[in-house]
Backbone as CSV, one residue per row, in Angstrom:
resi,resn,N_x,N_y,N_z,CA_x,CA_y,CA_z,C_x,C_y,C_z
1,UNK,0.845,-1.199,0.000,0.000,0.000,0.000,0.879,1.248,0.000
2,UNK,0.564,2.200,-0.866,1.362,3.419,-0.982,1.042,4.357,0.176
3,UNK,2.075,4.843,0.858,1.876,5.739,1.994,1.550,7.146,1.508
4,UNK,0.974,7.960,2.413,0.675,9.349,2.072,1.960,10.124,1.780
5,UNK,3.053,9.758,2.460,4.338,10.422,2.213,4.814,10.154,0.786
6,UNK,4.675,8.900,0.336,5.074,8.557,-1.029,4.176,9.249,-2.051
7,UNK,2.875,9.343,-1.732,1.949,10.037,-2.626,2.327,11.511,-2.747
8,UNK,2.720,12.113,-1.628,3.116,13.524,-1.643,4.345,13.727,-2.523
9,UNK,5.299,12.797,-2.451,6.502,12.891,-3.280,6.146,12.763,-4.760
10,UNK,5.217,11.858,-5.059,4.775,11.677,-6.445,4.129,12.943,-6.983
11,UNK,3.350,13.632,-6.135,2.685,14.863,-6.556,3.688,15.938,-6.965
12,UNK,4.849,15.956,-6.308,5.868,16.959,-6.618,6.427,16.788,-8.027
13,UNK,6.303,15.575,-8.572,6.823,15.292,-9.906,5.832,15.664,-11.008
14,UNK,4.612,16.021,-10.633,3.575,16.345,-11.607,3.629,17.826,-11.970
15,UNK,2.924,18.244,-13.047,2.927,19.662,-13.446,2.491,20.570,-12.303
16,UNK,2.990,21.800,-12.249,2.632,22.715,-11.165,1.137,23.029,-11.163
17,UNK,0.597,23.236,-9.972,-0.823,23.545,-9.833,-1.057,25.031,-10.110
18,UNK,-1.878,25.312,-11.109,-2.223,26.695,-11.433,-3.639,27.057,-10.983
19,UNK,-4.466,26.037,-10.755,-5.844,26.294,-10.324,-6.326,25.172,-9.415
20,UNK,-7.111,25.542,-8.415,-7.750,24.576,-7.524,-9.256,24.721,-7.689
21,UNK,-9.921,23.596,-7.926,-11.368,23.589,-8.142,-12.029,22.933,-6.935
22,UNK,-12.758,23.721,-6.170,-13.442,23.234,-4.973,-14.809,22.654,-5.332
23,UNK,-15.146,21.540,-4.717,-16.534,21.109,-4.663,-17.237,22.000,-3.641
24,UNK,-18.546,22.099,-3.728,-19.291,22.967,-2.810,-19.861,22.194,-1.624
25,UNK,-20.817,21.307,-1.892,-21.535,20.620,-0.815,-20.645,19.622,-0.081
26,UNK,-20.501,19.834,1.231,-19.761,18.896,2.058,-18.263,19.077,2.032
27,UNK,-17.773,19.909,1.120,-16.333,20.164,1.015,-16.020,21.591,1.433
28,UNK,-16.632,22.553,0.770,-16.441,23.963,1.113,-17.440,24.417,2.173
29,UNK,-18.664,23.940,2.054,-19.748,24.343,2.959,-20.413,23.096,3.536
30,UNK,-20.726,23.147,4.823,-21.288,21.992,5.520,-22.789,21.897,5.257
31,UNK,-23.132,21.343,4.110,-24.540,21.215,3.720,-25.089,19.806,3.909
32,UNK,-24.226,18.828,4.174,-24.689,17.438,4.181,-25.815,17.169,5.184
33,UNK,-25.761,17.728,6.422,-26.892,17.490,7.333,-28.212,18.029,6.786
34,UNK,-28.137,19.135,6.043,-29.353,19.718,5.466,-29.862,18.861,4.314
35,UNK,-28.940,18.388,3.472,-29.354,17.498,2.383,-29.997,16.231,2.943
36,UNK,-29.430,15.689,4.032,-29.998,14.482,4.641,-31.426,14.734,5.120
37,UNK,-31.621,15.846,5.819,-32.956,16.176,6.321,-33.923,16.404,5.166
38,UNK,-33.452,17.111,4.140,-34.290,17.388,2.973,-34.733,16.094,2.299
39,UNK,-33.814,15.157,2.198,-34.099,13.868,1.553,-35.283,13.171,2.223
40,UNK,-35.261,13.105,3.550,-36.323,12.390,4.255,-37.651,13.145,4.210
41,UNK,-37.603,14.471,4.285,-38.836,15.263,4.164,-39.422,15.109,2.763
42,UNK,-38.548,15.165,1.753,-38.983,15.026,0.362,-39.646,13.671,0.138
43,UNK,-39.007,12.605,0.630,-39.583,11.268,0.462,-40.930,11.153,1.171
44,UNK,-41.018,11.702,2.379,-42.277,11.654,3.126,-43.378,12.382,2.364
45,UNK,-43.033,13.536,1.785,-44.020,14.307,1.024,-44.544,13.541,-0.185
46,UNK,-43.698,12.631,-0.706,-44.078,11.871,-1.903,-44.409,10.409,-1.588
47,UNK,-44.554,10.105,-0.290,-44.930,8.749,0.146,-43.976,7.677,-0.385
48,UNK,-42.673,7.976,-0.294,-41.637,7.051,-0.752,-40.858,6.535,0.456
49,UNK,-40.569,5.237,0.463,-39.801,4.624,1.546,-38.304,4.812,1.280
50,UNK,-37.517,5.260,2.275,-36.067,5.426,2.079,-35.398,4.124,1.645
51,UNK,-34.327,4.269,0.870,-33.599,3.112,0.348,-32.105,3.390,0.502
52,UNK,-31.456,2.669,1.410,-30.053,2.936,1.730,-29.135,2.729,0.526
53,UNK,-29.421,1.726,-0.279,-28.584,1.454,-1.446,-28.628,2.623,-2.434
54,UNK,-29.813,3.165,-2.657,-29.950,4.312,-3.557,-29.301,5.549,-2.943
55,UNK,-29.428,5.711,-1.629,-28.797,6.843,-0.945,-27.291,6.849,-1.190
56,UNK,-26.667,5.677,-1.118,-25.224,5.581,-1.351,-24.873,6.015,-2.774
57,UNK,-25.711,5.649,-3.729,-25.463,6.028,-5.123,-25.659,7.525,-5.341
58,UNK,-26.529,8.141,-4.548,-26.822,9.565,-4.692,-25.721,10.452,-4.128
59,UNK,-24.958,9.957,-3.159,-23.981,10.769,-2.435,-22.978,11.411,-3.389
60,UNK,-22.994,12.746,-3.442,-22.044,13.475,-4.270,-22.432,13.615,-5.724
61,UNK,-23.593,13.083,-6.105,-24.028,13.213,-7.499,-24.728,14.551,-7.702
62,UNK,-24.979,14.911,-8.956,-25.768,16.098,-9.234,-27.196,15.896,-8.749
63,UNK,-27.884,16.984,-8.409,-29.244,16.857,-7.884,-30.182,16.241,-8.916
64,UNK,-30.057,16.647,-10.161,-30.903,16.062,-11.204,-30.668,14.561,-11.300
65,UNK,-29.391,14.160,-11.221,-29.058,12.734,-11.279,-29.615,11.999,-10.057
66,UNK,-29.573,12.648,-8.881,-30.096,12.029,-7.663,-31.609,11.825,-7.757
67,UNK,-32.309,12.844,-8.230,-33.765,12.726,-8.372,-34.112,11.668,-9.420
68,UNK,-33.327,11.598,-10.486,-33.572,10.582,-11.509,-33.414,9.175,-10.931
69,UNK,-32.444,8.996,-10.030,-32.287,7.703,-9.362,-33.532,7.354,-8.551
70,UNK,-34.110,8.350,-7.883,-35.325,8.100,-7.104,-36.494,7.732,-8.008
71,UNK,-36.540,8.329,-9.186,-37.583,7.973,-10.156,-37.381,6.545,-10.651
72,UNK,-36.139,6.224,-10.999,-35.836,4.928,-11.604,-35.897,3.770,-10.611
73,UNK,-35.473,4.020,-9.356,-35.278,2.906,-8.427,-36.175,2.935,-7.187
74,UNK,-36.892,4.055,-6.972,-37.708,4.152,-5.764,-39.175,4.445,-6.066
75,UNK,-39.509,4.552,-7.341,-40.904,4.736,-7.710,-41.417,6.154,-7.592
76,UNK,-40.518,7.139,-7.512,-40.935,8.538,-7.444,-41.646,8.922,-8.741
77,UNK,-42.760,9.639,-8.609,-43.551,10.037,-9.766,-43.490,11.553,-9.960
78,UNK,-43.512,11.973,-11.231,-43.550,13.394,-11.531,-42.519,13.789,-12.562
79,UNK,-42.606,15.037,-13.024,-41.650,15.552,-13.986,-40.342,15.915,-13.305
80,UNK,-39.227,15.634,-13.955,-37.921,15.826,-13.339,-37.670,17.283,-12.957
81,UNK,-38.033,18.225,-13.802,-37.779,19.642,-13.512,-38.545,20.101,-12.279
82,UNK,-39.817,19.708,-12.198,-40.638,20.100,-11.058,-40.137,19.465,-9.764
83,UNK,-39.721,18.212,-9.851,-39.227,17.514,-8.665,-37.924,18.127,-8.158
84,UNK,-37.019,18.458,-9.071,-35.756,19.102,-8.679,-36.032,20.452,-8.026
85,UNK,-36.952,21.214,-8.597,-37.308,22.520,-8.038,-37.892,22.375,-6.634
86,UNK,-38.745,21.377,-6.449,-39.354,21.108,-5.146,-38.280,20.734,-4.126
87,UNK,-37.335,19.897,-4.548,-36.254,19.446,-3.667,-35.400,20.637,-3.228
88,UNK,-35.042,21.487,-4.187,-34.224,22.659,-3.860,-34.952,23.593,-2.891
89,UNK,-36.248,23.786,-3.114,-37.021,24.667,-2.236,-36.983,24.165,-0.800
90,UNK,-37.165,22.865,-0.609,-37.103,22.280,0.731,-35.721,22.475,1.349
91,UNK,-34.684,22.280,0.530,-33.314,22.434,1.023,-33.063,23.856,1.523
92,UNK,-33.404,24.852,0.719,-33.094,26.239,1.088,-33.923,26.723,2.271
93,UNK,-35.118,26.189,2.439,-35.926,26.547,3.604,-35.185,26.216,4.897
94,UNK,-34.436,25.121,4.892,-33.672,24.713,6.073,-32.280,25.337,6.101
95,UNK,-31.595,25.318,4.959,-30.200,25.761,4.919,-30.044,27.235,5.278
96,UNK,-30.945,28.084,4.804,-30.809,29.521,5.014,-31.043,29.934,6.464
97,UNK,-31.484,28.994,7.305,-31.621,29.263,8.739,-30.277,29.126,9.459
98,UNK,-29.310,28.490,8.818,-28.078,28.099,9.496,-26.974,29.139,9.340
99,UNK,-26.120,29.197,10.362,-24.983,30.117,10.369,-23.690,29.297,10.448
100,UNK,-22.573,29.956,10.187,-21.253,29.324,10.331,-21.175,27.986,9.601
101,UNK,-21.539,27.996,8.323,-21.576,26.749,7.563,-20.305,26.500,6.745
102,UNK,-19.415,27.490,6.668,-18.164,27.286,5.933,-17.308,26.282,6.697
103,UNK,-16.774,25.294,5.989,-16.064,24.190,6.630,-14.772,24.654,7.306
104,UNK,-14.391,24.003,8.415,-13.135,24.334,9.093,-11.952,24.239,8.129
105,UNK,-11.102,25.249,8.161,-9.920,25.265,7.307,-10.142,25.875,5.941
106,UNK,-11.406,26.074,5.549,-11.693,26.567,4.200,-11.176,27.987,3.994
107,UNK,-11.469,28.875,4.931,-11.064,30.272,4.771,-9.547,30.406,4.696
108,UNK,-8.841,29.686,5.561,-7.381,29.764,5.555,-6.807,29.219,4.252
109,UNK,-7.369,28.126,3.754,-6.888,27.550,2.498,-7.145,28.504,1.336
110,UNK,-8.313,29.121,1.306,-8.615,30.094,0.254,-7.618,31.250,0.277
111,UNK,-7.319,31.747,1.462,-6.369,32.857,1.583,-4.965,32.440,1.159
112,UNK,-4.570,31.226,1.546,-3.241,30.727,1.180,-3.107,30.605,-0.333
113,UNK,-4.123,30.050,-0.973,-4.098,29.908,-2.431,-4.066,31.272,-3.109
114,UNK,-4.844,32.199,-2.592,-4.864,33.552,-3.152,-3.490,34.211,-3.023
115,UNK,-2.847,34.031,-1.875,-1.513,34.599,-1.657,-0.478,34.010,-2.613
116,UNK,-0.703,32.759,-3.036,0.211,32.082,-3.960,-0.154,32.335,-5.425
117,UNK,-1.167,33.174,-5.647,-1.653,33.474,-7.004,-2.173,32.237,-7.725
118,UNK,-2.722,31.301,-6.957,-3.381,30.132,-7.542,-4.829,30.505,-7.840
119,UNK,-5.286,30.200,-9.040,-6.666,30.492,-9.430,-7.602,29.552,-8.674
120,UNK,-8.735,30.081,-8.220,-9.690,29.293,-7.435,-11.027,29.241,-8.169
121,UNK,-11.547,28.024,-8.322,-12.819,27.822,-9.004,-13.723,26.953,-8.135
122,UNK,-14.984,26.839,-8.535,-15.970,26.092,-7.752,-16.881,25.305,-8.679
123,UNK,-17.215,24.071,-8.276,-18.223,23.300,-8.997,-19.284,22.817,-8.013
124,UNK,-20.489,22.627,-8.519,-21.570,22.099,-7.690,-22.578,21.362,-8.556
125,UNK,-23.094,20.277,-8.012,-24.129,19.530,-8.717,-25.524,19.799,-8.204
126,UNK,-25.638,20.579,-7.108,-26.937,20.724,-6.475,-27.572,22.094,-6.548
127,UNK,-26.834,23.087,-7.058,-27.317,24.462,-6.988,-27.122,25.176,-8.324
128,UNK,-27.931,26.185,-8.567,-27.715,27.030,-9.735,-26.538,27.967,-9.458
129,UNK,-25.968,28.521,-10.513,-24.848,29.450,-10.348,-25.273,30.679,-9.540
130,UNK,-26.463,31.199,-9.810,-26.933,32.385,-9.087,-27.073,32.113,-7.591
131,UNK,-27.594,30.941,-7.242,-27.749,30.606,-5.825,-26.383,30.400,-5.167
132,UNK,-25.448,29.785,-5.880,-24.097,29.626,-5.343,-23.468,30.985,-5.052
133,UNK,-23.607,31.909,-5.987,-23.041,33.245,-5.797,-23.681,33.946,-4.601
134,UNK,-24.976,33.768,-4.441,-25.688,34.364,-3.309,-25.166,33.819,-1.983
135,UNK,-24.984,32.497,-1.910,-24.504,31.869,-0.673,-23.064,32.285,-0.379
136,UNK,-22.209,32.240,-1.397,-20.808,32.621,-1.203,-20.691,34.074,-0.750
137,UNK,-21.485,34.949,-1.355,-21.450,36.368,-0.985,-21.900,36.569,0.451
138,UNK,-22.926,35.841,0.875,-23.456,36.000,2.231,-22.451,35.570,3.290
139,UNK,-21.491,34.717,2.899,-20.469,34.252,3.844,-19.101,34.885,3.580
140,UNK,-19.075,35.902,2.720,-17.863,36.686,2.523,-16.754,36.009,1.758
141,UNK,-17.084,35.028,0.907,-16.022,34.310,0.190,-16.206,34.326,-1.331
142,UNK,-17.184,35.032,-1.836,-17.442,35.045,-3.278,-16.237,35.548,-4.066
143,UNK,-15.560,36.577,-3.561,-14.483,37.215,-4.322,-13.256,36.329,-4.512
144,UNK,-13.175,35.216,-3.798,-12.048,34.302,-3.990,-12.150,33.554,-5.327
145,UNK,-13.359,33.433,-5.872,-13.598,32.509,-6.980,-13.607,33.206,-8.337
146,UNK,-12.766,32.691,-9.228,-12.668,33.218,-10.590,-13.766,32.658,-11.482
147,UNK,-14.122,31.401,-11.273,-15.158,30.753,-12.085,-16.024,29.873,-11.197
148,UNK,-17.307,29.811,-11.527,-18.264,28.969,-10.806,-19.056,28.184,-11.844
149,UNK,-19.058,26.861,-11.693,-19.768,25.999,-12.641,-20.728,25.108,-11.866
150,UNK,-21.996,25.125,-12.256,-22.979,24.229,-11.650,-23.409,23.193,-12.682
151,UNK,-24.074,22.150,-12.214,-24.527,21.106,-13.139,-25.572,21.641,-14.104
152,UNK,-26.194,22.788,-13.777,-27.141,23.407,-14.700,-26.441,24.004,-15.922
153,UNK,-25.115,24.177,-15.824,-24.345,24.758,-16.926,-23.868,23.711,-17.928
154,UNK,-24.068,22.428,-17.607,-23.540,21.351,-18.452,-24.622,20.308,-18.713
155,UNK,-24.320,19.397,-19.622,-25.313,18.386,-20.001,-25.530,17.345,-18.909
156,UNK,-24.461,16.996,-18.185,-24.552,15.921,-17.197,-23.839,16.331,-15.909
157,UNK,-24.478,16.065,-14.760,-23.856,16.330,-13.471,-22.942,15.192,-13.050
158,UNK,-22.289,15.345,-11.894,-21.416,14.297,-11.365,-22.223,13.023,-11.143
159,UNK,-21.657,11.839,-11.418,-20.236,11.529,-11.617,-19.704,11.715,-13.037
160,UNK,-20.499,12.266,-13.947,-19.961,12.615,-15.269,-18.915,13.718,-15.105
161,UNK,-17.960,13.814,-16.012,-16.852,14.769,-15.861,-17.159,16.191,-16.315
162,UNK,-18.383,16.446,-16.778,-18.696,17.690,-17.479,-18.337,18.963,-16.714
163,UNK,-18.650,19.011,-15.399,-18.408,20.256,-14.658,-16.918,20.578,-14.576
164,UNK,-16.080,19.543,-14.503,-14.637,19.786,-14.423,-14.061,20.193,-15.775
165,UNK,-14.547,19.584,-16.812,-14.107,19.979,-18.150,-14.507,21.428,-18.424
166,UNK,-15.734,21.788,-18.030,-16.209,23.157,-18.241,-15.434,24.154,-17.376
167,UNK,-15.128,23.787,-16.136,-14.371,24.686,-15.260,-12.998,24.988,-15.852
168,UNK,-12.310,23.960,-16.334,-10.988,24.169,-16.940,-11.093,24.984,-18.224
169,UNK,-12.177,24.771,-18.970,-12.378,25.552,-20.196,-12.565,27.030,-19.857
170,UNK,-13.374,27.310,-18.827,-13.607,28.699,-18.440,-12.329,29.354,-17.908
171,UNK,-11.498,28.563,-17.243,-10.240,29.093,-16.709,-9.159,29.188,-17.781
172,UNK,-9.425,28.592,-18.947,-8.474,28.563,-20.065,-7.157,27.899,-19.648
173,UNK,-7.312,26.770,-18.945,-6.161,25.995,-18.495,-6.292,24.548,-18.948
174,UNK,-5.167,23.923,-19.254,-5.184,22.498,-19.545,-5.480,21.735,-18.256
175,UNK,-6.114,20.584,-18.397,-6.576,19.803,-17.252,-5.449,19.445,-16.287
176,UNK,-4.254,19.188,-16.814,-3.154,18.740,-15.955,-2.639,19.826,-15.013
177,UNK,-3.027,21.085,-15.257,-2.603,22.175,-14.376,-3.642,22.483,-13.292
178,UNK,-4.723,21.697,-13.264,-5.792,21.911,-12.290,-5.861,20.746,-11.308
179,UNK,-6.316,21.040,-10.103,-6.530,19.993,-9.110,-7.881,20.232,-8.448
180,UNK,-8.612,19.155,-8.215,-9.935,19.244,-7.605,-9.876,18.798,-6.151
181,UNK,-10.763,19.358,-5.346,-10.958,18.929,-3.963,-12.386,18.421,-3.840
182,UNK,-12.539,17.166,-3.421,-13.851,16.521,-3.383,-14.033,15.728,-2.093
183,UNK,-15.290,15.576,-1.670,-15.569,14.828,-0.438,-16.329,13.535,-0.682
184,UNK,-16.697,13.234,-1.935,-17.522,12.055,-2.205,-16.934,11.204,-3.323
185,UNK,-17.249,9.909,-3.336,-16.784,9.042,-4.429,-17.253,9.510,-5.801
186,UNK,-18.505,9.959,-5.914,-18.990,10.448,-7.206,-18.190,11.656,-7.677
187,UNK,-17.808,12.520,-6.745,-17.000,13.678,-7.099,-15.604,13.286,-7.551
188,UNK,-15.006,12.322,-6.846,-13.681,11.823,-7.237,-13.746,11.236,-8.644
189,UNK,-14.769,10.434,-8.903,-14.907,9.798,-10.214,-15.103,10.841,-11.314
190,UNK,-15.838,11.911,-11.015,-16.055,12.967,-12.007,-14.738,13.640,-12.378
191,UNK,-13.947,13.980,-11.366,-12.669,14.647,-11.626,-11.705,13.731,-12.374
192,UNK,-11.623,12.475,-11.942,-10.710,11.532,-12.596,-11.123,11.286,-14.045
193,UNK,-12.429,11.206,-14.288,-12.915,10.997,-15.654,-12.573,12.175,-16.557
194,UNK,-12.468,13.364,-15.944,-12.100,14.558,-16.712,-10.599,14.636,-16.955
195,UNK,-9.827,13.851,-16.207,-8.379,13.912,-16.322,-7.748,14.926,-15.394
196,UNK,-8.474,15.276,-14.322,-7.995,16.262,-13.352,-7.490,15.534,-12.104
197,UNK,-6.348,15.955,-11.581,-5.902,15.436,-10.290,-6.936,15.785,-9.229
198,UNK,-7.089,14.921,-8.230,-8.123,15.186,-7.232,-7.691,14.675,-5.863
199,UNK,-7.894,15.522,-4.855,-7.656,15.154,-3.464,-9.011,14.938,-2.796
200,UNK,-9.113,13.873,-2.017,-10.326,13.598,-1.266,-10.223,14.167,0.138
201,UNK,-11.298,14.774,0.614,-11.327,15.359,1.955,-12.633,14.959,2.633
202,UNK,-12.523,14.196,3.716,-13.724,13.800,4.449,-13.323,13.369,5.861
203,UNK,-14.093,13.786,6.850,-13.769,13.451,8.240,-14.084,12.001,8.579
204,UNK,-14.905,11.345,7.752,-15.309,9.964,8.000,-14.252,8.999,7.463
205,UNK,-13.711,8.162,8.332,-12.622,7.258,7.945,-13.046,6.275,6.852
206,UNK,-14.255,5.738,6.954,-14.727,4.783,5.948,-14.885,5.452,4.585
207,UNK,-15.388,6.680,4.589,-15.543,7.393,3.320,-14.173,7.729,2.739
208,UNK,-13.210,8.103,3.594,-11.853,8.376,3.095,-11.268,7.143,2.414
209,UNK,-11.511,5.980,2.986,-11.023,4.743,2.370,-11.665,4.534,1.001
210,UNK,-12.943,4.871,0.890,-13.642,4.736,-0.388,-13.123,5.759,-1.398
211,UNK,-12.804,6.974,-0.929,-12.248,7.994,-1.821,-10.923,7.521,-2.406
212,UNK,-10.106,6.908,-1.566,-8.828,6.372,-2.042,-9.062,5.225,-3.022
213,UNK,-10.047,4.392,-2.726,-10.320,3.230,-3.577,-10.742,3.639,-4.983
214,UNK,-11.529,4.721,-5.097,-12.024,5.119,-6.421,-11.055,6.035,-7.163
215,UNK,-9.891,6.337,-6.529,-8.857,6.998,-7.311,-8.335,8.333,-6.839
216,UNK,-8.709,8.789,-5.627,-8.173,10.060,-5.134,-6.648,9.997,-5.088
217,UNK,-5.992,11.050,-5.565,-4.531,11.072,-5.581,-3.953,11.172,-4.175
218,UNK,-4.647,11.901,-3.305,-4.308,11.949,-1.885,-5.613,12.105,-1.112
219,UNK,-5.581,11.770,0.180,-6.789,11.833,1.002,-6.463,12.515,2.328
220,UNK,-7.367,13.408,2.760,-7.191,14.150,4.006,-8.488,14.101,4.813
221,UNK,-8.367,14.330,6.123,-9.558,14.307,6.974,-10.221,15.674,7.097
222,UNK,-9.511,16.757,6.735,-10.112,18.091,6.763,-9.322,19.029,5.861
223,UNK,-9.907,20.164,5.554,-9.220,21.164,4.732,-8.012,21.742,5.453
224,UNK,-8.004,21.659,6.785,-6.843,22.128,7.545,-5.577,21.350,7.193
225,UNK,-5.743,20.116,6.720,-4.601,19.253,6.424,-4.114,19.369,4.988
226,UNK,-4.936,19.935,4.119,-4.619,19.932,2.689,-3.361,20.744,2.417
227,UNK,-2.419,20.112,1.726,-1.122,20.723,1.421,-0.992,20.853,-0.091
228,UNK,-1.020,22.083,-0.586,-0.955,22.313,-2.030,0.254,23.183,-2.375
């Protein structure tokens, strides 16, 4: 098994990092408890029984892709656009009540990257670009980001690579000069499929093991540990 020290040495041999692409949900902002609550309220509203296997497949995917899984595998009825809109409405009703949602270590990492003149970008599968900008602005971090790409801007959300390919296109950088930060297996798979280096960050030991298994170049337990 390759040690983290050996992985760090290998990273030094790769092209220099010119841009860092942050995932939003669960990586930059602590939204996972809200998504979990929203999921159960949404299912109750539609008389659907929770399904742990489908939940695992949904983790880190685009919202449209997650709702489509519920249609395909859980018997959810309705038009996809209306269902996604309903899901988002439930999410924001809860999320906008919360304070101090920026993840530990995020602000310091953003400042460090800015001081190093590293370009900072953001991707998300669950929110529109306008809503992302609104949330980032409300927490004083919007100005760090040069580009913001949501799954609404591309044909397919995560685990498809589209958001990462689009982010690099908007930054006018080749994929090998970019690195992604992700907290979910679907996010890792999206970045790897795009050809982007990716670090996994998650406080859960079992999830970190899964991030490494699906191809994360390095794995950390928090943004405080990330070394770029």
